[in-house]
Each structure stands twice: as C-alpha cells, then as structure tokens.
GUVEX-235726 format. One line per 4 residues: number of its first residue (from 1); for each residue z, x, y of N, C-alpha, C. Coordinates in steps of 0.05 Angstrom, whole numbers, plus 5000, padded with zeros to 4 digits. Layout:
# residues N
NUM	Z,X,Y,Z,X,Y,Z,X,Y  ...
This chain:
# residues 403
1	5005,5320,4451,5012,5304,4473,5031,5320,4491  5026,5319,4518,5043,5333,4537,5071,5321,4538  5091,5338,4539,5118,5328,4539,5126,5313,4564  5110,5316,4586,5117,5302,4610,5103,5275,4613
5	5089,5267,4592,5076,5241,4593,5096,5218,4590  5097,5200,4609,5116,5178,4608,5102,5151,4600  5077,5148,4608,5062,5123,4603,5032,5129,4601  5019,5118,4580,4991,5120,4578,4980,5093,4570
9	4962,5082,4586,4948,5057,4580,4919,5064,4575  4909,5052,4554,4881,5057,4546,4866,5031,4541  4844,5027,4555,4826,5003,4551,4840,4977,4555  4858,4976,4575,4872,4950,4579,4854,4929,4590
13	4855,4905,4577,4841,4881,4587,4859,4858,4583  4856,4838,4601,4872,4814,4599,4855,4790,4606  4852,4771,4588,4837,4747,4591,4855,4723,4587  4856,4705,4607,4870,4681,4604,4851,4659,4598
17	4861,4639,4582,4845,4617,4574,4853,4592,4590  4834,4577,4600,4841,4552,4615,4820,4532,4608  4828,4507,4610,4810,4486,4603,4818,4460,4616  4800,4444,4621,4806,4417,4632,4814,4398,4610
21	4811,4407,4584,4818,4390,4562,4846,4396,4552  4864,4376,4552,4892,4381,4545,4894,4392,4516  4877,4383,4498,4878,4392,4470,4874,4423,4469  4854,4433,4485,4849,4461,4484,4873,4477,4495
25	4886,4467,4516,4909,4480,4526,4931,4481,4506  4935,4459,4492,4956,4457,4471,4949,4477,4448  4924,4479,4440,4915,4498,4420,4922,4526,4428  4917,4533,4453,4923,4561,4462,4953,4565,4463
29	4968,4545,4471,4998,4549,4472,5010,4551,4444  4998,4538,4424,5009,4539,4397,5001,4564,4381  4976,4572,4385,4966,4592,4368,4959,4618,4382  4961,4618,4409,4955,4642,4424,4926,4651,4427
33	4909,4634,4417,4880,4639,4419,4867,4615,4432  4844,4621,4443,4830,4600,4457,4812,4584,4439  4812,4558,4442,4792,4542,4426,4765,4547,4437  4744,4538,4423,4716,4543,4432,4710,4530,4457
37	4725,4509,4465,4719,4495,4489,4734,4506,4514  4752,4525,4509,4768,4536,4531,4751,4554,4549  4757,4554,4574,4744,4572,4593,4759,4599,4591  4744,4621,4596,4756,4648,4596,4757,4659,4625
41	4781,4669,4632,4786,4680,4658,4794,4709,4656  4775,4728,4658,4783,4756,4656,4799,4765,4681  4822,4777,4677,4839,4786,4699,4838,4816,4701  4838,4830,4678,4836,4859,4678,4814,4867,4659
45	4800,4890,4664,4778,4898,4647,4779,4928,4643  4785,4936,4619,4781,4964,4609,4794,4985,4628  4820,4984,4632,4834,5001,4651,4849,5023,4635  4845,5048,4644,4859,5071,4633,4877,5082,4655
49	4903,5087,4648,4922,5099,4668,4941,5118,4653  4947,5140,4665,4968,5158,4654,4988,5163,4676  5014,5162,4670,5035,5170,4690,5051,5192,4677  5055,5214,4693,5069,5236,4683,5094,5241,4700
53	5114,5255,4688,5139,5259,4701,5136,5273,4728  5150,5262,4748,5150,5274,4775,5130,5261,4793  5112,5244,4783,5092,5232,4799,5103,5207,4814  5092,5200,4837,5097,5175,4849,5069,5163,4854
57	5062,5143,4838,5035,5132,4837,5035,5105,4852  5017,5101,4871,5015,5075,4885,4991,5060,4875  4993,5035,4870,4971,5017,4863,4966,4998,4886  4942,4997,4896,4933,4979,4917,4911,4961,4908
61	4909,4939,4921,4887,4920,4915,4892,4893,4930  4871,4881,4935,4873,4854,4948,4886,4834,4930  4895,4811,4941,4907,4790,4925,4887,4781,4904  4895,4779,4879,4877,4772,4857,4863,4794,4844
65	4869,4819,4853,4855,4843,4840,4866,4849,4813  4890,4838,4805,4901,4843,4779,4924,4861,4779  4936,4867,4802,4957,4887,4804,4982,4878,4789  4992,4854,4793,5016,4844,4780,5013,4841,4751
69	4989,4832,4742,4984,4830,4714,4985,4857,4701  4973,4877,4714,4973,4905,4703,5001,4916,4701  5018,4911,4721,5045,4921,4720,5062,4906,4698  5055,4880,4695,5069,4865,4674,5063,4876,4647
73	5038,4885,4642,5031,4897,4617,5044,4924,4614  5042,4940,4635,5054,4967,4634,5085,4966,4629  5098,4946,4641,5126,4941,4638,5134,4927,4613  5115,4920,4595,5120,4906,4570,5130,4878,4573
77	5121,4866,4595,5129,4838,4601,5106,4819,4593  5081,4828,4596,5058,4813,4589,5043,4829,4567  5032,4815,4548,5016,4827,4527,4987,4828,4534  4974,4850,4530,4945,4853,4537,4928,4838,4516
81	4905,4829,4525,4886,4817,4506,4874,4839,4488  4869,4863,4501,4861,4886,4485,4871,4911,4498  4871,4933,4484,4881,4958,4495,4909,4965,4485  4918,4988,4490,4944,4998,4481,4960,5011,4504
85	4986,5010,4501,5003,5024,4521,5024,5040,4505  5025,5067,4512,5046,5084,4501,5067,5088,4522  5093,5085,4515,5115,5087,4533,5134,5108,4521  5143,5126,4539,5162,5147,4531,5185,5148,4550
89	5210,5146,4540,5233,5146,4558,5239,5117,4567  5260,5117,4584,5269,5090,4595,5252,5082,4619  5242,5057,4619,5226,5047,4641,5241,5023,4653  5247,5025,4679,5259,5002,4693,5237,4988,4708
93	5235,4962,4705,5213,4947,4716,5224,4924,4735  5213,4925,4760,5218,4903,4779,5192,4890,4785  5185,4870,4769,5160,4856,4774,5163,4831,4791  5187,4822,4792,5194,4798,4809,5223,4801,4816
97	5230,4789,4838,5258,4793,4847,5279,4783,4827  5272,4763,4811,5291,4752,4792,5283,4757,4764  5263,4775,4759,5255,4781,4732,5277,4793,4716  5285,4782,4694,5307,4792,4678,5334,4783,4686
101	5335,4767,4708,5360,4757,4718,5365,4727,4710  5390,4719,4708,5397,4692,4702,5407,4679,4728  5394,4657,4737,5402,4645,4763,5430,4634,4763  5441,4628,4739,5468,4618,4738,5489,4639,4738
105	5481,4664,4733,5500,4687,4733,5505,4697,4762  5528,4709,4765,5535,4721,4790,5519,4747,4793  5519,4759,4817,5507,4784,4822,5518,4806,4804  5544,4806,4800,5557,4826,4781,5548,4821,4753
109	5548,4797,4743,5539,4791,4716,5510,4798,4712  5493,4793,4733,5464,4800,4729,5461,4830,4729  5478,4844,4743,5476,4874,4742,5482,4884,4714  5502,4873,4701,5508,4880,4674,5485,4872,4656
113	5473,4848,4660,5450,4839,4644,5427,4858,4647  5421,4866,4672,5399,4884,4676,5402,4911,4662  5426,4922,4664,5431,4947,4651,5430,4944,4620  5439,4921,4610,5438,4917,4581,5409,4916,4572
117	5391,4903,4588,5362,4902,4581,5351,4930,4580  5361,4948,4598,5352,4976,4598,5364,4993,4577  5380,4982,4559,5392,4997,4537,5418,5011,4545  5431,5002,4566,5456,5016,4575,5479,4998,4567
121	5497,5010,4552,5520,4994,4542,5540,4988,4564  5559,4971,4558,5577,4962,4579,5595,4984,4590  5603,5003,4572,5620,5024,4582,5606,5041,4603  5580,5047,4598,5565,5063,4617,5558,5047,4642
125	5555,5021,4638,5549,5003,4661,5574,5002,4679  5598,5003,4667,5623,5003,4683,5623,5026,4703  5611,5049,4694,5611,5073,4712,5590,5069,4735  5572,5051,4732,5550,5048,4752,5554,5024,4771
129	5570,5005,4761,5572,4980,4775,5582,4982,4804  5600,5001,4809,5610,5005,4836,5588,5014,4855  5570,5032,4845,5548,5042,4862,5528,5020,4866  5523,5004,4846,5504,4982,4848,5514,4962,4870
133	5539,4955,4868,5552,4936,4888,5550,4947,4916  5556,4973,4919,5556,4985,4945,5528,4986,4957  5507,4993,4940,5480,4995,4950,5469,4967,4958  5475,4947,4941,5465,4920,4947,5478,4909,4971
137	5503,4915,4977,5517,4908,5001,5515,4878,5005  5523,4862,4984,5522,4833,4986,5549,4821,4994  5569,4836,4995,5596,4825,5002,5606,4807,4981  5616,4784,4990,5628,4764,4971,5606,4751,4953
141	5580,4753,4961,5559,4741,4946,5556,4755,4919  5565,4779,4916,5563,4794,4891,5576,4779,4869  5596,4763,4875,5610,4747,4856,5600,4718,4854  5579,4711,4868,5568,4684,4868,5542,4682,4853
145	5534,4658,4843,5510,4655,4827,5485,4664,4842  5466,4675,4827,5441,4684,4838,5425,4662,4852  5428,4637,4842,5414,4614,4853,5422,4608,4882  5445,4620,4891,5453,4615,4919,5442,4637,4937
149	5427,4657,4925,5417,4679,4942,5392,4673,4956  5387,4685,4979,5361,4684,4992,5344,4705,4978  5317,4704,4984,5300,4724,4972,5307,4752,4980  5317,4756,5004,5325,4783,5013,5349,4792,4998
153	5368,4774,4992,5392,4782,4977,5384,4788,4947  5365,4773,4936,5356,4780,4909,5343,4808,4909  5328,4813,4930,5316,4840,4932,5336,4863,4932  5358,4858,4947,5379,4878,4948,5391,4884,4920
157	5397,4862,4906,5408,4865,4879,5389,4878,4860  5363,4869,4861,5344,4879,4841,5339,4909,4846  5335,4917,4870,5330,4945,4876,5355,4963,4869  5378,4952,4877,5402,4967,4871,5405,4972,4841
161	5399,4953,4825,5401,4956,4796,5381,4977,4786  5356,4974,4796,5335,4991,4786,5340,5021,4791  5352,5028,4814,5356,5055,4820,5381,5068,4810  5396,5052,4794,5421,5062,4783,5422,5061,4753
165	5399,5059,4739,5399,5057,4710,5389,5084,4698  5385,5104,4714,5374,5130,4705,5349,5128,4688  5330,5112,4698,5306,5108,4684,5287,5132,4688  5271,5139,4667,5251,5159,4670,5228,5151,4689
169	5222,5125,4688,5200,5114,4705,5210,5087,4717  5208,5084,4743,5215,5059,4757,5190,5047,4766  5185,5021,4758,5161,5006,4766,5170,4985,4785  5158,4984,4810,5167,4966,4830,5142,4950,4841
173	5143,4925,4841,5120,4908,4851,5129,4894,4876  5122,4905,4899,5125,4893,4925,5154,4885,4932  5174,4895,4917,5201,4888,4923,5210,4896,4951  5200,4919,4961,5208,4929,4987,5198,4913,5009
177	5178,4895,5003,5167,4877,5025,5187,4855,5033  5207,4851,5016,5226,4830,5021,5253,4841,5030  5265,4828,5048,5291,4838,5058,5289,4847,5087  5312,4852,5100,5311,4859,5128,5303,4888,5132
181	5297,4895,5156,5286,4922,5162,5306,4944,5154  5332,4940,5159,5352,4960,5153,5352,4966,5123  5351,4944,5106,5351,4949,5077,5326,4962,5068  5303,4956,5079,5278,4969,5071,5280,4999,5078
185	5290,5006,5101,5294,5035,5107,5313,5048,5087  5334,5033,5080,5353,5043,5060,5338,5049,5034  5320,5031,5026,5305,5034,5001,5287,5059,5004  5273,5060,5026,5254,5083,5030,5270,5110,5028
189	5293,5112,5041,5309,5136,5040,5318,5142,5011  5324,5121,4996,5333,5125,4968,5309,5135,4952  5285,5124,4956,5262,5133,4941,5256,5162,4948  5257,5169,4973,5251,5196,4982,5271,5215,4969
193	5296,5208,4969,5316,5225,4956,5312,5228,4926  5305,5207,4912,5301,5208,4884,5276,5222,4878  5255,5220,4894,5231,5236,4890,5237,5266,4891  5253,5274,4910,5260,5302,4912,5275,5312,4888
197	5290,5294,4875,5304,5301,4851,5287,5298,4826  5261,5292,4830,5243,5291,4806,5239,5263,4794  5248,5242,4806,5245,5215,4796,5215,5206,4796  5207,5192,4776,5179,5183,4775,5178,5153,4782
201	5159,5145,4800,5156,5118,4808,5128,5108,4804  5125,5082,4800,5099,5068,4801,5103,5045,4819  5089,5045,4842,5093,5025,4863,5067,5009,4867  5071,4982,4871,5048,4966,4880,5055,4956,4907
205	5036,4960,4926,5041,4951,4954,5015,4947,4969  5015,4929,4988,4994,4925,5007,4998,4944,5031  5020,4957,5032,5028,4973,5055,5015,5001,5052  4994,5007,5067,4980,5032,5064,4998,5055,5072
209	5015,5050,5093,5032,5072,5102,5052,5079,5081  5063,5059,5067,5082,5064,5045,5070,5082,5024  5046,5075,5016,5032,5091,4995,5026,5119,5005  5017,5121,5031,5011,5147,5042,5036,5164,5045
213	5057,5152,5051,5083,5167,5056,5096,5177,5030  5095,5160,5010,5112,5165,4987,5097,5173,4961  5071,5167,4960,5057,5171,4934,5042,5198,4932  5042,5208,4908,5027,5233,4903,4999,5227,4892
217	4995,5202,4885,4969,5193,4874,4965,5164,4880  4940,5155,4884,4934,5127,4889,4914,5116,4871  4918,5091,4864,4899,5076,4847,4891,5051,4862  4865,5044,4862,4856,5019,4875,4842,5001,4854
221	4852,4976,4854,4841,4956,4836,4823,4937,4853  4801,4928,4841,4785,4908,4853,4771,4892,4832  4776,4865,4833,4764,4848,4813,4772,4854,4784  4797,4863,4781,4806,4869,4754,4798,4896,4742
225	4784,4912,4758,4775,4938,4750,4788,4960,4767  4791,4983,4755,4801,5007,4769,4777,5019,4783  4776,5019,4810,4754,5030,4824,4759,5057,4836  4785,5066,4836,4792,5092,4845,4818,5101,4833
229	4820,5127,4827,4845,5139,4817,4844,5169,4826  4860,5176,4846,4860,5203,4854,4878,5208,4878  4870,5226,4896,4886,5235,4919,4893,5211,4936  4918,5211,4946,4929,5189,4961,4912,5182,4985
233	4904,5202,5001,4888,5197,5025,4863,5183,5018  4848,5192,4997,4823,5180,4990,4828,5152,4979  4850,5148,4965,4856,5121,4955,4860,5101,4978  4875,5109,4998,4879,5093,5022,4852,5085,5035
237	4835,5105,5038,4808,5100,5050,4792,5081,5033  4794,5085,5007,4779,5067,4988,4789,5039,4991  4816,5034,4993,4827,5008,4996,4819,4996,5022  4817,5011,5043,4807,5001,5069,4779,4991,5066
241	4763,5006,5052,4734,4998,5049,4733,4972,5032  4749,4970,5011,4749,4947,4994,4757,4922,5011  4776,4924,5028,4785,4902,5045,4764,4895,5065  4751,4915,5078,4731,4911,5098,4707,4896,5088
245	4700,4902,5063,4676,4888,5052,4679,4858,5051  4703,4848,5054,4707,4818,5054,4710,4807,5081  4708,4823,5102,4711,4813,5129,4686,4798,5137  4689,4777,5153,4666,4763,5165,4654,4744,5144
249	4635,4728,5155,4621,4710,5137,4597,4725,5125  4581,4709,5109,4561,4722,5094,4539,4736,5110  4534,4727,5134,4513,4741,5149,4523,4766,5164  4550,4771,5164,4561,4794,5177,4578,4811,5158
253	4577,4805,5132,4595,4820,5113,4586,4849,5114  4606,4867,5114,4602,4895,5114,4591,4904,5087  4571,4921,5086,4560,4931,5060,4566,4960,5056  4562,4968,5031,4567,4996,5022,4576,5016,5043
257	4601,5019,5045,4613,5037,5066,4617,5064,5053  4605,5084,5065,4609,5112,5055,4635,5123,5068  4644,5146,5057,4670,5157,5065,4670,5163,5095  4649,5173,5107,4649,5180,5135,4627,5166,5151
261	4612,5149,5138,4589,5137,5152,4593,5109,5162  4572,5095,5166,4573,5068,5176,4562,5048,5157  4570,5023,5162,4560,5001,5147,4549,4982,5167  4522,4977,5167,4509,4964,5188,4495,4938,5181
265	4492,4920,5200,4474,4898,5198,4451,4901,5217  4448,4925,5228,4425,4932,5245,4426,4920,5273  4447,4906,5280,4449,4896,5308,4456,4918,5327  4475,4935,5319,4485,4955,5337,4497,4978,5321
269	4496,5003,5332,4507,5025,5318,4518,5045,5338  4537,5062,5327,4548,5084,5341,4537,5110,5329  4531,5130,5345,4521,5155,5335,4529,5178,5353  4526,5203,5343,4531,5226,5360,4561,5230,5367
273	4579,5225,5349,4607,5229,5355,4612,5259,5360  4625,5264,5383,4631,5293,5390,4659,5295,5403  4673,5315,5396,4699,5322,5409,4692,5343,5429  4695,5337,5455,4687,5355,5477,4707,5378,5481
277	4732,5372,5475,4753,5393,5480,4758,5408,5454  4766,5433,5457,4773,5450,5434,4798,5438,5421  4796,5435,5395,4820,5426,5380,4841,5448,5382  4865,5441,5388,4886,5462,5391,4912,5452,5397
281	4924,5462,5419,4953,5458,5423,4958,5429,5433  4984,5423,5432,4994,5398,5442,4991,5397,5472  4993,5374,5483,4993,5368,5512,4964,5371,5523  4944,5377,5507,4917,5380,5516,4902,5353,5515
285	4890,5344,5537,4876,5319,5536,4850,5322,5520  4845,5303,5503,4821,5304,5486,4801,5282,5495  4775,5288,5493,4754,5269,5500,4735,5267,5477  4729,5243,5467,4710,5238,5446,4687,5223,5458
289	4663,5231,5453,4640,5216,5462,4623,5205,5438  4609,5184,5443,4590,5172,5423,4570,5155,5438  4548,5150,5424,4527,5134,5435,4527,5106,5423  4528,5086,5440,4526,5058,5429,4497,5048,5432
293	4484,5044,5410,4456,5036,5411,4452,5007,5402  4437,4992,5417,4432,4964,5410,4405,4961,5397  4404,4950,5373,4379,4946,5360,4370,4917,5361  4389,4899,5369,4382,4872,5375,4400,4863,5398
297	4393,4840,5410,4410,4829,5431,4436,4818,5418  4459,4826,5430,4485,4816,5420,4500,4807,5445  4511,4783,5445,4523,4772,5469,4549,4784,5477  4567,4791,5458,4594,4798,5465,4605,4819,5446
301	4603,4845,5455,4610,4867,5438,4636,4880,5446  4653,4888,5427,4677,4903,5433,4680,4924,5411  4694,4947,5419,4697,4970,5401,4726,4976,5397  4735,4979,5373,4762,4989,5366,4760,5017,5358
305	4780,5034,5366,4783,5061,5356,4811,5064,5344  4811,5081,5324,4837,5088,5311,4839,5117,5304  4863,5128,5304,4869,5156,5297,4889,5154,5275  4883,5168,5252,4902,5168,5230,4907,5197,5221
309	4930,5201,5207,4938,5227,5198,4924,5234,5171  4928,5257,5162,4916,5265,5137,4927,5249,5113  4951,5238,5117,4963,5221,5097,4954,5192,5098  4936,5186,5116,4926,5159,5119,4943,5141,5137
313	4963,5152,5150,4980,5137,5167,4966,5132,5195  4965,5107,5204,4952,5102,5229,4971,5111,5252  4962,5130,5268,4979,5141,5289,4976,5123,5314  4952,5115,5320,4947,5099,5344,4921,5083,5339
317	4922,5058,5346,4898,5040,5343,4893,5027,5370  4869,5030,5380,4861,5018,5406,4844,4994,5402  4855,4971,5409,4840,4945,5406,4823,4940,5430  4797,4942,5427,4779,4939,5450,4775,4910,5459
321	4783,4891,5443,4780,4862,5450,4796,4856,5474  4784,4850,5496,4798,4842,5521,4807,4866,5537  4801,4891,5528,4810,4915,5542,4786,4932,5550  4792,4958,5553,4770,4976,5562,4748,4979,5542
325	4753,4971,5516,4732,4973,5496,4715,4948,5495  4719,4929,5514,4703,4905,5514,4676,4912,5529  4655,4913,5514,4629,4921,5525,4614,4897,5537  4616,4874,5525,4602,4851,5535,4574,4849,5522
329	4555,4838,5536,4528,4834,5526,4513,4860,5525  4498,4865,5503,4481,4888,5502,4453,4878,5495  4432,4893,5504,4405,4885,5501,4390,4904,5483  4373,4894,5465,4359,4910,5446,4345,4932,5460
333	4347,4957,5448,4334,4981,5459,4351,4996,5479  4374,4986,5487,4391,5000,5506,4410,5019,5492  4418,5040,5506,4438,5059,5496,4458,5065,5517  4483,5065,5510,4505,5071,5527,4522,5094,5517
337	4530,5113,5534,4549,5133,5525,4577,5123,5528  4593,5127,5508,4621,5118,5508,4639,5143,5509  4658,5144,5526,4678,5165,5526,4706,5154,5522  4718,5164,5501,4746,5157,5495,4764,5181,5500
341	4784,5177,5518,4802,5198,5524,4830,5191,5515  4844,5212,5504,4872,5207,5498,4888,5233,5503  4913,5229,5510,4930,5252,5515,4944,5260,5490  4940,5285,5481,4950,5294,5455,4980,5299,5455
345	4994,5282,5442,5022,5287,5437,5028,5288,5407  5008,5295,5392,5010,5296,5363,5023,5323,5355  5038,5322,5332,5049,5346,5321,5028,5360,5304  5031,5385,5298,5010,5400,5284,5001,5387,5258
349	4975,5388,5254,4963,5376,5230,4934,5368,5235  4922,5356,5215,4894,5347,5217,4894,5317,5221  4877,5306,5239,4876,5279,5245,4846,5269,5244  4842,5243,5240,4816,5232,5236,4812,5208,5255
353	4787,5206,5265,4780,5184,5282,4762,5163,5267  4768,5138,5270,4751,5117,5259,4745,5097,5281  4724,5082,5276,4716,5062,5297,4703,5038,5283  4706,5015,5296,4694,4990,5288,4682,4976,5311
357	4656,4968,5308,4642,4952,5329,4643,4923,5321  4652,4905,5340,4655,4877,5335,4636,4861,5352  4629,4838,5343,4617,4816,5360,4638,4795,5362  4645,4787,5387,4664,4767,5393,4652,4740,5392
361	4663,4722,5376,4654,4694,5375,4678,4677,5380  4682,4669,5404,4707,4655,5411,4731,4672,5407  4750,4664,5390,4773,4678,5384,4771,4696,5361  4747,4697,5348,4743,4712,5324,4726,4737,5330
365	4735,4760,5319,4720,4785,5322,4707,4791,5295  4680,4790,5295,4664,4795,5270,4655,4823,5270  4659,4838,5248,4652,4867,5248,4621,4869,5244  4609,4887,5260,4582,4894,5257,4577,4921,5244
369	4595,4940,5250,4592,4966,5238,4619,4980,5236  4622,4996,5216,4647,5009,5211,4643,5040,5207  4660,5056,5218,4658,5085,5216,4685,5096,5208  4688,5103,5183,4713,5113,5172,4714,5144,5174
373	4735,5154,5188,4739,5183,5189,4714,5198,5197  4701,5187,5217,4674,5198,5225,4677,5225,5240  4701,5231,5249,4706,5257,5263,4735,5265,5257  4739,5291,5253,4766,5302,5248,4771,5324,5268
377	4798,5328,5274,4805,5350,5292,4833,5360,5283  4839,5384,5290,4864,5397,5284,4882,5401,5309  4907,5398,5305,4926,5403,5326,4943,5427,5317  4945,5448,5332,4960,5471,5325,4987,5471,5340
381	5005,5486,5330,5032,5489,5343,5052,5501,5324  5075,5507,5336,5097,5518,5321,5123,5503,5324  5120,5476,5326,5143,5460,5331,5163,5460,5309  5188,5458,5316,5210,5455,5297,5213,5425,5289
385	5198,5408,5302,5201,5380,5297,5182,5373,5273  5188,5351,5261,5171,5341,5238,5163,5313,5244  5142,5303,5232,5132,5275,5237,5104,5275,5246  5098,5257,5266,5071,5254,5275,5069,5260,5305
389	5087,5248,5320,5085,5250,5350,5106,5267,5362  5098,5280,5384,5117,5296,5400,5128,5278,5422  5153,5271,5420,5165,5252,5440,5181,5268,5461  5178,5294,5461,5190,5310,5482,5220,5311,5479
393	5230,5311,5455,5259,5311,5451,5272,5336,5461  5296,5334,5474,5310,5358,5483,5339,5354,5477  5354,5375,5475,5383,5374,5471,5397,5387,5495  5418,5375,5503,5435,5386,5525,5463,5388,5516
397	5477,5409,5524,5504,5412,5517,5522,5416,5541  5545,5405,5541,5563,5408,5563,5591,5406,5554  5609,5416,5570,5637,5414,5562,5648,5387,5566  5666,5379,5550,5680,5354,5552,5706,5358,5568
401	5707,5343,5590,5730,5347,5608,5750,5324,5602  5774,5331,5602,5796,5311,5597,5811,5306,5622  5812,5281,5631,5826,5274,5656,5856,5275,5653
C-alpha cells in the first residue's frame, strides 16, 4: 500500500428501506434490516474512490445524485450497506454546518467539542482556539449559543474549526456556498494557501468554477453511480452534459452529448465552425463563423455562445435571447451563415467555444442542440499579469508633495 494513501473506498453501496407500513419501519429501526414488505431505495451503487496526499478532489452531481450520502460514508458518519472504507490519518469532515456541534453550546465550546472529536486534547486545542476565533470573526457571538447563529455564522465557525485541526484530509460538503461574499473569498484564499502547503481536500460543490479553480481531479456522480473520475476539465464538461440531459420536456430532451459534438432533435443544427483570424496575440479581433441549418420549420430560434478557459471557467457567455443571437423563425431547408465577433482581451492560454441553439416558447428557452468545446483557440503573449482577462492595468508613480 502506498504511504500517501489517505482514503480508499471499495464497492460502496447504500440502500435505504422505506415502507408505507408502520410495522416495517419499526422493524428496520429496531433491527437495522428491512422486512420483506419494505421498499428498497438504492442511493449509491458500487463506487470505488481513492484519495492520496496532496490531491484536491471535487465531487459534482445533480441534487439526488448521492453526493452527501457518499461523503457521509467516507467521513464515517453513515454506514454503507455494502463495501469498505480504509482511512489513514486524521480526517476532518464538514457534512453539514452543525454536524458534530451542540446547539446549546457557545461557539467557543463547540470549537473545543469539534477538536475533541478530531482527537485533539484540550491543551493542544488551547493553542488553536485563538486562530479559530479570529478566522470565524464572530465577535461577541463566539461566546453565545449556536442556536442563536444564522446559517452564515454557523458556516464561519464550522470552516474555521476544520482548517485549524491539522487534518490529513479535509472533507467539505457545500459549506462555502453559505455565508457572505467576503467570507467565501476568505475561505477560498485559505484553501489556496493550504493547497500550496500540501493539504489534501475533498470538496462537494455545484459550483463548476470552484472545482475548476481548486481541484486537481474531478468526480461526477449521477443516479448514485460514479460516471466520471479524472482530469478536472473533463469532469466539468461531463457534469455540464449530465445537467443538460435533463433540460426541456420529453420531446426536447437532449440526448447523448459527445465531448465536442452536438445533441440534436433534428429541427436545427450548427455546422462548419471556423475561426477566421489567426490565433495569437491579445487585442486582435476574432471572428467565428458557422452555418445554421433548418431541418424543420421552427417558429422562434435563438443562439447562445460561450467561451471557457482550459480549467472550465466561463470567461464570457452571450445570451442570444432578445439580443443579436435572436434568429426568429426559420424554414426547413434554409441555411444561414452566422458570424460571431469578439475583441480579444484574454490573457495567454487555450480557450474553447461552445454553443446552444434554443427554441423560444413564451418565456421558456428549450434547447434544440448543444455543442460543447466545438472549437478551440490559443492566445499568445508574455504578460506579467495572471488570470483570464487583460484589463489594461497600469501603474503610475509620482512624488508626494507636502503643503
């Protein structure tokens, strides 16, 4: 076994029992097994995961995909129906804002409780409590009962405790989604700093940008199964496809989306994507062309375009509904050339173009076809700046005069 292995889950499955019959529910509560009349609700099915030191792994999935149940099992809060979990080192788990906390205890008392659960004695907690209090920044509420806290304040306390217990692995379930913007940025900065110091994280989030920015690996769950485990960019794209498959009603649902292709219902399609300008330096205007082909009459068509970075971060998204991308009625057999122009202020790197064709029905935009990363281009440069966009920053210096 590799010395850097922190967690290994093998064949994890979780089935809950439910029944309309009270006696069956009582049987399950008393004996932990389902009676013959109980219904079976599989939540997870045969999942394998390994987490190694230094990784930051992001888990994505739609509501009901089994993410929280999986983290509950990995964090030793929920017992699996089948499968095994090996844990090595200290694991700090934030599965809910108040998980492991006592609502009648003050913030300070709950901080001591949290550290105690993590195996840290009171003397060592005394050395950490000042840093926890400062990071949570709760003021006088740190001495008040948890039940008087808002969800944002609970988030502050929970995160502050988790990042100060010197855990080998920190598991966080959507905690960063709660709290004000300033605190979220504070959390992001802390995660980034700890990552640079070699800290290992397992994050669950619906925020694709969070996963793209912070994670070294991505996992996608769908219907209780692991459908992807690999490079972060590919994981984000897989999650996008999983979500898109549920858009629209049954007659417009998007089908089998390939990594760079389209998913069609045969009403309309885009083809022949081309970048007319040479990929290169900043400040160069780019033009992308494509052909819009109508295979059936469609009353009200609009096209959305988006540009994303290699990390899956959306740089710019153009909503065609009500704007220049509003095509209107198209007739079967017709073809239109579309030209999309944008002024390149991107910093050096590789970028990807995606597109969605919609039919507008009142206030609802129904997807007809989807094109993920159908075209890529590179931006060259030698900027000293970092990030995504060139905002034209300059520095000026002048003498300070004293009157």
